[in-house]
KEKE-3310 file (N, C-alpha, C; in steps of 0.2 Angstrom, whole numbers, plus 5000, padded with zeros to 4 digits):
npx = (5571:5572:5586:5584:5588:5602:5602:5612:5625:5626:5638:5644:5638:5637:5643:5641:5654:5649:5663:5663:5665:5676:5669:5672:5681:5675:5674:5678:5668:5672:5677:5688:5694:5706:5714:5723:5728:5715:5704:5691:5680:5668:5656:5643:5629:5633:5641:5645:5658:5664:5662:5671:5683:5682:5685:5698:5703:5701:5696:5682:5668:5662:5646:5644:5645:5636:5624:5628:5624:5611:5591:5582:5587:5588:5589:5604:5617:5632:5647:5662:5680:5690:5684:5668:5652:5637:5620:5609:5593:5587:5576:5570:5565:5557:5559:5553:5543:5537:5535:5539:5553:5562:5581:5595:5610:5625:5638:5654:5666:5682:5700:5708:5698:5684:5671:5656:5641:5629:5615:5605:5606:5610:5604:5611:5622:5631:5631:5639:5652:5657:5659:5671:5681:5680:5687:5700:5701:5688:5688:5702:5695:5689:5693:5703:5699:5698:5688:5677:5671:5670:5659:5649:5646:5641:5629:5624:5620:5613:5602:5596:5592:5580:5569:5567:5560:5549:5545:5541:5527:5521:5517:5509:5499:5492:5488:5478:5470:5463:5458:5447:5435:5432:5421:5417:5429:5430:5434:5448:5454:5450:5459:5473:5472:5474:5486:5496:5493:5497:5513:5517:5515:5526:5535:5537:5538:5551:5556:5556:5561:5575:5576:5580:5593:5600:5603:5609:5622:5623:5628:5639:5655:5666:5677:5672:5676:5673:5672:5663:5652:5641:5638:5632:5621:5613:5612:5603:5592:5586:5584:5572:5564:5562:5553:5543:5536:5531:5522:5515:5510:5502:5490:5488:5481:5473:5464:5460:5456:5444:5436:5436:5427:5414:5412:5409:5397:5390:5388:5380:5370:5362:5358:5349:5341:5336:5329:5320:5311:5309:5300:5291:5283:5279:5271:5259:5252:5252:5243:5230:5230:5229:5216:5207:5206:5199:5186:5173:5161:5159:5159:5157:5164:5174:5172:5181:5182:5183:5194:5206:5202:5206:5221:5222:5224:5234:5244:5243:5246:5259:5267:5265:5269:5281:5287:5284:5293:5305:5306:5305:5319:5320:5324)
npy = (5820:5816:5805:5789:5781:5772:5753:5747:5736:5717:5714:5726:5728:5734:5728:5720:5707:5694:5686:5672:5662:5651:5634:5631:5618:5604:5596:5585:5576:5575:5569:5566:5557:5551:5540:5532:5523:5522:5525:5537:5539:5552:5552:5563:5565:5556:5560:5556:5561:5559:5546:5540:5545:5540:5525:5527:5525:5515:5498:5492:5481:5483:5481:5484:5499:5502:5499:5506:5522:5519:5518:5516:5505:5488:5483:5476:5466:5462:5451:5451:5446:5457:5465:5472:5476:5484:5489:5500:5507:5522:5531:5548:5564:5575:5592:5600:5592:5590:5575:5559:5552:5536:5535:5532:5523:5520:5506:5504:5493:5491:5482:5494:5504:5514:5518:5528:5533:5542:5546:5556:5571:5567:5569:5561:5553:5563:5571:5563:5561:5576:5575:5565:5572:5583:5583:5575:5566:5557:5555:5545:5534:5530:5525:5517:5504:5497:5494:5487:5491:5504:5505:5496:5510:5520:5513:5511:5523:5529:5522:5523:5538:5535:5536:5546:5550:5541:5547:5557:5556:5546:5557:5563:5554:5553:5566:5567:5557:5562:5575:5568:5570:5581:5595:5601:5599:5590:5586:5590:5583:5570:5572:5575:5561:5556:5559:5556:5541:5537:5542:5534:5521:5523:5525:5511:5504:5508:5501:5488:5480:5481:5475:5461:5463:5469:5456:5452:5458:5455:5443:5440:5438:5444:5458:5460:5456:5443:5446:5459:5454:5457:5469:5472:5463:5474:5484:5478:5472:5486:5490:5481:5485:5497:5493:5488:5497:5502:5493:5492:5508:5507:5500:5509:5520:5514:5511:5521:5528:5521:5522:5537:5537:5528:5541:5552:5546:5544:5557:5562:5555:5557:5573:5566:5562:5571:5579:5571:5568:5582:5583:5574:5578:5590:5585:5582:5594:5600:5593:5596:5610:5609:5600:5610:5618:5615:5618:5621:5618:5619:5620:5634:5642:5656:5662:5675:5663:5650:5651:5652:5641:5632:5636:5632:5617:5615:5620:5610:5600:5598:5601:5589:5579:5584:5583:5567:5562:5567:5562:5547:5549:5554:5568)
npz = (5158:5175:5179:5185:5202:5204:5206:5222:5216:5221:5227:5229:5242:5257:5271:5288:5293:5304:5313:5316:5332:5336:5346:5363:5368:5373:5391:5400:5413:5426:5443:5457:5470:5479:5489:5501:5493:5483:5473:5468:5458:5452:5440:5436:5427:5414:5398:5382:5380:5393:5390:5384:5389:5400:5393:5390:5402:5407:5406:5402:5397:5383:5383:5395:5395:5386:5396:5404:5398:5393:5393:5406:5415:5422:5439:5443:5447:5441:5440:5433:5428:5433:5438:5445:5442:5443:5445:5450:5458:5466:5474:5470:5474:5462:5457:5450:5443:5454:5459:5463:5456:5450:5450:5443:5448:5443:5446:5446:5451:5457:5461:5463:5464:5463:5454:5450:5443:5444:5435:5436:5448:5464:5478:5496:5488:5484:5494:5503:5493:5494:5508:5508:5500:5507:5519:5527:5534:5537:5521:5523:5533:5528:5515:5516:5521:5510:5492:5495:5507:5503:5495:5502:5510:5500:5498:5504:5511:5501:5503:5516:5515:5510:5521:5526:5517:5516:5530:5526:5518:5527:5537:5529:5525:5540:5542:5532:5535:5547:5541:5534:5541:5543:5537:5521:5512:5503:5489:5487:5498:5488:5479:5484:5491:5480:5475:5487:5483:5473:5474:5483:5474:5464:5472:5479:5463:5462:5473:5474:5462:5466:5478:5475:5468:5478:5489:5479:5478:5490:5491:5484:5482:5475:5477:5489:5505:5518:5530:5527:5525:5536:5534:5522:5527:5534:5525:5516:5527:5529:5518:5515:5527:5522:5510:5519:5523:5514:5508:5521:5522:5510:5512:5522:5513:5503:5513:5518:5507:5504:5518:5517:5503:5512:5520:5512:5505:5518:5519:5508:5508:5523:5516:5505:5516:5522:5514:5507:5519:5522:5510:5511:5519:5516:5505:5510:5514:5503:5495:5503:5500:5488:5486:5493:5483:5472:5460:5465:5476:5493:5507:5518:5508:5504:5513:5528:5536:5531:5526:5539:5544:5536:5537:5549:5548:5542:5546:5560:5553:5548:5559:5565:5555:5555:5571:5571:5562:5567:5580:5575:5571:5560:5555)
capx = (5569:5577:5586:5583:5594:5606:5603:5619:5627:5627:5648:5644:5633:5641:5639:5650:5657:5653:5667:5660:5672:5678:5667:5676:5680:5671:5680:5676:5664:5673:5679:5690:5695:5711:5716:5728:5730:5709:5703:5681:5679:5662:5653:5635:5627:5639:5641:5649:5663:5665:5662:5679:5687:5681:5687:5704:5706:5699:5693:5677:5664:5655:5638:5642:5644:5628:5619:5627:5619:5603:5588:5575:5590:5587:5595:5608:5623:5638:5655:5670:5686:5691:5678:5661:5649:5633:5616:5605:5590:5586:5568:5573:5557:5559:5554:5550:5535:5534:5533:5545:5555:5570:5587:5599:5618:5629:5645:5660:5670:5688:5702:5710:5694:5676:5668:5650:5638:5622:5610:5604:5611:5608:5610:5615:5628:5635:5634:5646:5657:5660:5664:5676:5684:5685:5688:5704:5703:5683:5692:5705:5693:5683:5696:5708:5695:5696:5683:5669:5669:5668:5656:5643:5644:5638:5622:5619:5621:5605:5595:5594:5589:5574:5568:5565:5554:5543:5543:5533:5521:5516:5513:5503:5492:5490:5483:5473:5465:5462:5454:5444:5431:5431:5417:5420:5434:5429:5437:5453:5455:5450:5463:5477:5474:5475:5492:5501:5493:5503:5517:5518:5515:5532:5542:5536:5540:5559:5562:5554:5568:5582:5578:5586:5599:5606:5603:5615:5629:5625:5632:5644:5662:5673:5679:5667:5677:5667:5669:5658:5643:5636:5637:5630:5615:5610:5607:5597:5589:5585:5579:5566:5561:5556:5546:5539:5533:5528:5517:5508:5506:5497:5488:5484:5480:5467:5458:5459:5451:5437:5432:5435:5421:5411:5411:5405:5390:5386:5384:5377:5362:5361:5354:5346:5336:5331:5325:5314:5306:5303:5295:5284:5281:5276:5266:5250:5249:5249:5237:5226:5230:5223:5211:5201:5208:5197:5183:5168:5158:5161:5154:5163:5169:5174:5174:5187:5184:5185:5202:5208:5203:5212:5227:5225:5221:5240:5247:5244:5247:5266:5267:5263:5271:5289:5286:5287:5300:5309:5304:5309:5324:5321:5326)
capy = (5817:5812:5799:5785:5779:5764:5749:5743:5727:5711:5716:5733:5732:5736:5724:5719:5701:5692:5679:5663:5659:5642:5632:5628:5611:5600:5593:5577:5581:5569:5571:5560:5556:5547:5540:5526:5516:5517:5530:5537:5543:5550:5557:5566:5564:5556:5560:5553:5564:5556:5538:5541:5545:5530:5520:5529:5526:5510:5494:5490:5478:5486:5481:5489:5508:5504:5499:5516:5526:5517:5522:5511:5497:5487:5484:5471:5465:5458:5450:5451:5444:5460:5472:5470:5480:5487:5495:5503:5515:5525:5538:5555:5568:5579:5597:5603:5591:5588:5567:5556:5545:5533:5538:5525:5523:5513:5507:5501:5493:5487:5480:5499:5511:5513:5524:5529:5536:5544:5548:5564:5573:5561:5571:5557:5553:5570:5573:5559:5562:5580:5574:5563:5576:5590:5581:5569:5559:5554:5550:5539:5530:5526:5521:5510:5497:5494:5495:5482:5494:5512:5500:5497:5515:5523:5509:5510:5534:5531:5517:5527:5542:5534:5534:5554:5551:5539:5549:5563:5551:5544:5563:5567:5550:5556:5572:5566:5553:5569:5578:5564:5569:5588:5596:5606:5598:5583:5587:5593:5576:5565:5574:5571:5555:5551:5561:5551:5534:5539:5542:5526:5517:5527:5522:5503:5504:5511:5498:5481:5476:5483:5470:5457:5465:5470:5450:5447:5461:5452:5435:5439:5436:5450:5463:5461:5453:5441:5453:5464:5452:5460:5477:5472:5460:5478:5487:5472:5476:5493:5489:5478:5489:5503:5489:5486:5501:5502:5489:5496:5514:5505:5496:5512:5523:5511:5511:5530:5530:5516:5527:5543:5536:5529:5549:5555:5542:5545:5564:5559:5550:5563:5576:5565:5557:5576:5581:5567:5569:5588:5584:5570:5583:5597:5583:5582:5601:5601:5590:5600:5615:5607:5599:5616:5625:5614:5623:5616:5622:5616:5621:5638:5640:5661:5665:5672:5658:5644:5652:5652:5633:5628:5638:5629:5611:5614:5620:5607:5595:5600:5601:5582:5578:5585:5580:5561:5562:5569:5556:5542:5549:5555:5575)
capz = (5162:5178:5178:5191:5206:5203:5213:5224:5217:5228:5227:5233:5248:5264:5278:5296:5294:5309:5314:5321:5338:5340:5352:5368:5366:5381:5395:5402:5421:5430:5449:5457:5474:5479:5499:5504:5485:5480:5468:5468:5451:5451:5435:5436:5423:5411:5391:5377:5382:5397:5391:5381:5397:5401:5389:5389:5406:5412:5401:5402:5394:5378:5383:5401:5393:5385:5401:5406:5391:5392:5398:5411:5416:5430:5443:5443:5447:5433:5441:5428:5433:5435:5440:5446:5439:5448:5441:5456:5459:5473:5473:5471:5470:5457:5462:5444:5440:5459:5461:5464:5450:5449:5450:5441:5449:5438:5450:5444:5455:5455:5465:5467:5460:5462:5450:5453:5436:5442:5428:5443:5454:5470:5486:5498:5487:5484:5501:5505:5490:5496:5515:5506:5496:5512:5525:5526:5540:5534:5519:5527:5535:5521:5509:5521:5520:5503:5490:5498:5511:5500:5490:5507:5512:5495:5494:5513:5513:5496:5504:5520:5512:5508:5527:5526:5510:5518:5535:5524:5517:5532:5540:5523:5527:5545:5539:5529:5539:5550:5537:5530:5544:5543:5531:5512:5508:5500:5483:5490:5501:5484:5476:5490:5492:5473:5472:5489:5482:5465:5475:5483:5467:5461:5478:5476:5457:5462:5476:5472:5458:5469:5482:5473:5467:5484:5490:5475:5479:5497:5488:5480:5484:5472:5481:5496:5510:5522:5537:5527:5524:5541:5533:5515:5527:5537:5519:5514:5531:5527:5509:5518:5529:5516:5507:5522:5527:5508:5510:5528:5518:5505:5513:5523:5509:5502:5519:5520:5502:5507:5522:5512:5502:5514:5523:5507:5505:5522:5519:5503:5511:5525:5514:5503:5521:5526:5505:5506:5523:5518:5502:5513:5524:5510:5501:5514:5514:5495:5494:5507:5498:5478:5487:5492:5476:5464:5456:5466:5479:5500:5515:5520:5503:5500:5521:5531:5544:5532:5527:5544:5546:5533:5535:5555:5549:5536:5553:5563:5550:5547:5566:5566:5551:5557:5573:5567:5561:5572:5585:5570:5568:5547:5553)
cpx = (5574:5578:5587:5587:5595:5606:5610:5620:5627:5635:5647:5641:5639:5639:5644:5649:5656:5657:5666:5667:5673:5673:5672:5675:5678:5675:5675:5673:5667:5678:5680:5692:5698:5713:5718:5726:5722:5707:5693:5684:5671:5661:5647:5634:5632:5637:5646:5656:5667:5665:5671:5683:5688:5686:5696:5707:5707:5693:5687:5674:5660:5648:5638:5642:5637:5621:5622:5623:5614:5600:5583:5581:5589:5588:5598:5615:5628:5645:5660:5675:5691:5691:5673:5658:5641:5627:5611:5600:5588:5581:5572:5564:5563:5554:5550:5543:5532:5530:5541:5547:5563:5577:5592:5608:5621:5637:5650:5666:5678:5694:5706:5705:5687:5673:5659:5647:5631:5618:5607:5605:5605:5612:5615:5623:5634:5637:5642:5653:5660:5662:5670:5684:5686:5688:5695:5704:5694:5686:5698:5702:5690:5689:5701:5704:5695:5689:5677:5667:5666:5663:5647:5642:5641:5632:5619:5617:5611:5600:5593:5590:5582:5569:5564:5560:5548:5541:5537:5527:5517:5515:5508:5498:5486:5485:5478:5466:5460:5455:5447:5436:5429:5428:5420:5424:5439:5433:5445:5457:5456:5457:5472:5478:5475:5485:5498:5499:5498:5510:5521:5521:5523:5537:5542:5539:5547:5560:5560:5560:5575:5580:5581:5591:5604:5607:5609:5622:5629:5631:5637:5652:5670:5672:5676:5672:5672:5665:5665:5650:5640:5632:5630:5621:5611:5607:5601:5591:5586:5580:5574:5560:5557:5551:5542:5533:5528:5522:5513:5505:5501:5491:5483:5477:5474:5462:5457:5452:5445:5433:5430:5427:5415:5408:5406:5397:5386:5381:5378:5366:5360:5356:5348:5339:5331:5330:5319:5309:5305:5299:5290:5282:5277:5270:5257:5245:5245:5243:5229:5222:5225:5217:5202:5204:5203:5192:5176:5165:5158:5160:5159:5165:5170:5172:5181:5189:5186:5193:5207:5207:5208:5219:5229:5226:5231:5244:5249:5246:5257:5269:5269:5268:5277:5289:5288:5292:5309:5310:5307:5318:5329:5325:5330)
cpy = (5815:5805:5794:5781:5772:5760:5748:5734:5725:5715:5722:5735:5731:5732:5723:5711:5701:5684:5674:5662:5651:5640:5630:5622:5608:5596:5589:5580:5575:5570:5565:5564:5553:5547:5534:5518:5516:5524:5529:5541:5544:5554:5560:5568:5563:5555:5558:5555:5560:5548:5537:5541:5539:5526:5520:5526:5518:5506:5487:5486:5482:5487:5485:5499:5506:5502:5505:5520:5524:5518:5515:5504:5495:5487:5477:5470:5461:5456:5448:5448:5448:5466:5469:5478:5480:5492:5495:5509:5514:5532:5541:5560:5574:5587:5599:5602:5589:5581:5565:5550:5542:5537:5535:5527:5518:5514:5503:5499:5488:5485:5488:5506:5506:5520:5522:5533:5539:5550:5558:5565:5569:5565:5566:5555:5559:5572:5569:5560:5568:5580:5570:5568:5582:5587:5573:5562:5555:5549:5543:5534:5526:5521:5517:5506:5493:5497:5492:5488:5502:5511:5501:5505:5520:5521:5510:5521:5531:5527:5522:5535:5542:5534:5541:5554:5548:5541:5554:5562:5549:5550:5563:5562:5552:5562:5569:5560:5557:5574:5577:5569:5578:5589:5601:5605:5591:5583:5587:5586:5570:5564:5575:5567:5550:5554:5557:5544:5532:5538:5535:5520:5516:5521:5514:5501:5502:5502:5490:5476:5476:5479:5462:5457:5468:5464:5450:5452:5459:5447:5436:5441:5441:5455:5466:5457:5449:5446:5456:5463:5454:5465:5475:5469:5467:5483:5483:5474:5478:5493:5483:5482:5494:5497:5486:5489:5504:5501:5493:5502:5511:5502:5502:5518:5520:5512:5516:5532:5526:5522:5533:5541:5535:5536:5551:5552:5543:5551:5562:5558:5556:5568:5573:5563:5565:5580:5576:5566:5577:5587:5580:5575:5589:5593:5582:5591:5603:5598:5593:5606:5616:5606:5604:5619:5623:5619:5621:5619:5618:5620:5627:5642:5652:5667:5664:5667:5653:5645:5650:5643:5630:5629:5632:5622:5612:5613:5614:5599:5594:5600:5594:5577:5576:5580:5569:5559:5563:5563:5549:5542:5552:5563:5573)
cpz = (5165:5177:5186:5195:5204:5209:5212:5221:5222:5232:5231:5237:5253:5267:5281:5294:5301:5310:5319:5327:5338:5345:5355:5367:5372:5384:5400:5410:5426:5439:5453:5466:5477:5489:5499:5496:5481:5478:5468:5465:5452:5446:5432:5426:5415:5402:5388:5379:5388:5397:5384:5384:5399:5398:5389:5393:5410:5404:5403:5398:5389:5380:5392:5400:5389:5389:5406:5402:5391:5398:5401:5410:5423:5433:5443:5444:5444:5439:5434:5433:5434:5438:5443:5445:5439:5446:5447:5456:5465:5469:5474:5467:5468:5457:5456:5442:5447:5460:5461:5459:5453:5448:5447:5446:5446:5443:5446:5451:5455:5460:5469:5464:5464:5460:5450:5447:5439:5438:5431:5446:5461:5477:5492:5494:5485:5490:5504:5501:5492:5502:5513:5503:5501:5518:5524:5531:5540:5527:5518:5529:5533:5518:5510:5521:5514:5499:5492:5502:5508:5497:5493:5508:5508:5496:5499:5514:5510:5500:5511:5519:5509:5515:5529:5522:5511:5524:5532:5522:5522:5536:5534:5523:5533:5544:5534:5531:5544:5547:5534:5535:5544:5534:5527:5512:5506:5491:5483:5491:5495:5481:5480:5488:5485:5474:5479:5487:5477:5469:5477:5480:5466:5465:5477:5467:5459:5465:5475:5469:5461:5474:5480:5470:5473:5488:5484:5476:5489:5496:5487:5481:5482:5476:5487:5501:5513:5528:5534:5524:5527:5538:5528:5518:5531:5533:5518:5520:5531:5521:5513:5522:5525:5513:5511:5524:5520:5507:5517:5523:5513:5506:5519:5520:5504:5508:5520:5510:5502:5513:5519:5508:5504:5517:5518:5505:5510:5521:5515:5505:5515:5523:5508:5508:5522:5517:5506:5513:5523:5512:5503:5517:5522:5506:5502:5513:5509:5493:5497:5501:5488:5481:5487:5486:5471:5465:5459:5473:5488:5504:5517:5513:5502:5508:5524:5537:5541:5530:5532:5546:5542:5533:5543:5552:5544:5542:5557:5560:5548:5552:5565:5564:5555:5566:5575:5565:5562:5577:5580:5569:5559:5550:5558)
residu = (MET:PRO:SER:LEU:PRO:ARG:PRO:LEU:ARG:ARG:GLY:ALA:ARG:THR:ARG:THR:ASP:VAL:VAL:ALA:ARG:PRO:ALA:GLU:PRO:GLU:THR:PRO:ASN:VAL:GLU:VAL:VAL:GLU:SER:ALA:GLY:LEU:ARG:TRP:VAL:ASN:ILE:GLU:ARG:PRO:ARG:PRO:ILE:ASP:ARG:ALA:TRP:LEU:GLU:GLU:HIS:PHE:ASP:PHE:HIS:VAL:LEU:ASP:TYR:GLU:ASP:VAL:PHE:SER:ARG:ASN:GLN:ARG:PRO:LYS:VAL:ASP:GLU:TYR:ASP:ASP:TYR:LEU:PHE:VAL:VAL:LEU:HIS:PHE:PRO:ARG:PHE:ASP:LYS:THR:VAL:GLU:ARG:LEU:ASN:ALA:ALA:GLU:VAL:ASP:LEU:PHE:VAL:GLY:PRO:ASP:PHE:VAL:ILE:THR:LEU:PRO:ASN:GLU:PRO:LEU:GLN:PRO:LEU:GLU:TYR:LEU:PHE:GLU:ARG:CYS:ARG:THR:SER:GLU:ASP:ILE:ARG:ASP:GLN:LEU:PHE:SER:LYS:GLY:PRO:GLY:TYR:LEU:LEU:TYR:LYS:ILE:VAL:ASP:GLU:CYS:VAL:ASP:ALA:SER:PHE:PRO:MET:LEU:ARG:LYS:ILE:GLY:HIS:LYS:LEU:GLU:ARG:LEU:GLU:GLU:ASP:ILE:PHE:VAL:GLY:GLY:ARG:SER:SER:GLU:ILE:VAL:ARG:ASP:LEU:SER:ASN:VAL:LYS:GLN:GLU:ILE:ILE:ASN:PHE:ARG:LYS:VAL:VAL:ARG:PRO:GLN:ARG:ALA:ALA:LEU:LYS:ASP:LEU:GLU:ARG:THR:LYS:ARG:TYR:ILE:PRO:GLU:ASP:LEU:GLU:ILE:TYR:PHE:ASP:ASP:VAL:ASN:ASP:ALA:SER:GLU:ARG:VAL:TRP:ASP:MET:LEU:GLU:ASN:PHE:LYS:GLU:VAL:VAL:GLU:GLY:LEU:GLU:SER:THR:ASN:GLU:SER:VAL:LEU:SER:HIS:ARG:VAL:ASN:ASP:VAL:LEU:ARG:VAL:LEU:THR:ALA:PHE:SER:VAL:ILE:ILE:LEU:PRO:LEU:THR:LEU:ILE:ALA:SER:THR:PHE:GLY:MET:ASN:VAL:VAL:PHE:PRO:GLY:GLU:GLY:THR:GLU:ALA:MET:PHE:TRP:VAL:ILE:LEU:GLY:VAL:MET:LEU:VAL:THR:LEU:VAL:GLY:MET:ALA:ALA:TYR:PHE:ARG:LYS:ARG:GLY:PHE:LEU)
# end
């Protein structure tokens, strides 16, 4: 009897052991620009390791850290003895979902530092920080005037970035106003109006609570000298212009929706009017054909002459009814 092969024992099984490499330690995502005794620290999308770095180098309140790492924090301005904590929201177009969202920026302002912590990449903030890092002249110009002026420039750049977005919304509304009276695009216009209306609603949700925070920032006296009040008043004016434009766009899009509904209703009424007119015109012809189609004896029944007489009566009736409706504007 042939011997069966022996199964290999677990200890004798050959294998290649994979040695796991130790994960590289995370490093804080901290960018620092310094000039004239003032530091600008920018931490984009802060993580727990960034919080540890902040706790090591700065003595901020624990509630402020919770606000930084929490979601849906309302815009506000908190004053402390040795620093200022500001939470602001700015509109940001997210290309992945193709909609307008709010980007939160948390700021710590002290006697010799300004810390910005955006939870999402914000183009005007990145652009200003890059300009300060690459240009010594711009860095000296901004930093030499103190942390209050640097805070003003950051907020001003982010607020002014709303105007190009508003101009795009305005152009969309102008195109929609022209397209409403173009036939064949009813469903597309309804969809486009809905999209623009959603953008305006999202924009208003970002700007509305921030207006009060910017006014509080203008009234604060810590790290913002009196000669800078006019600058923050200019930021408030820009924010109010943004709000006024949004109010105007809200009224415009509501008017366009009403106009589009009126145009669609008018087109439906035109179709129904034409169909009703044709139905009324055909009704006498149907009556004539039904009358002479009955199984009764009438003069000329079964003759070729009577066929042409009936056909002539139907034709005269058709022309007369069409002319009457044409004269009355039904056709």
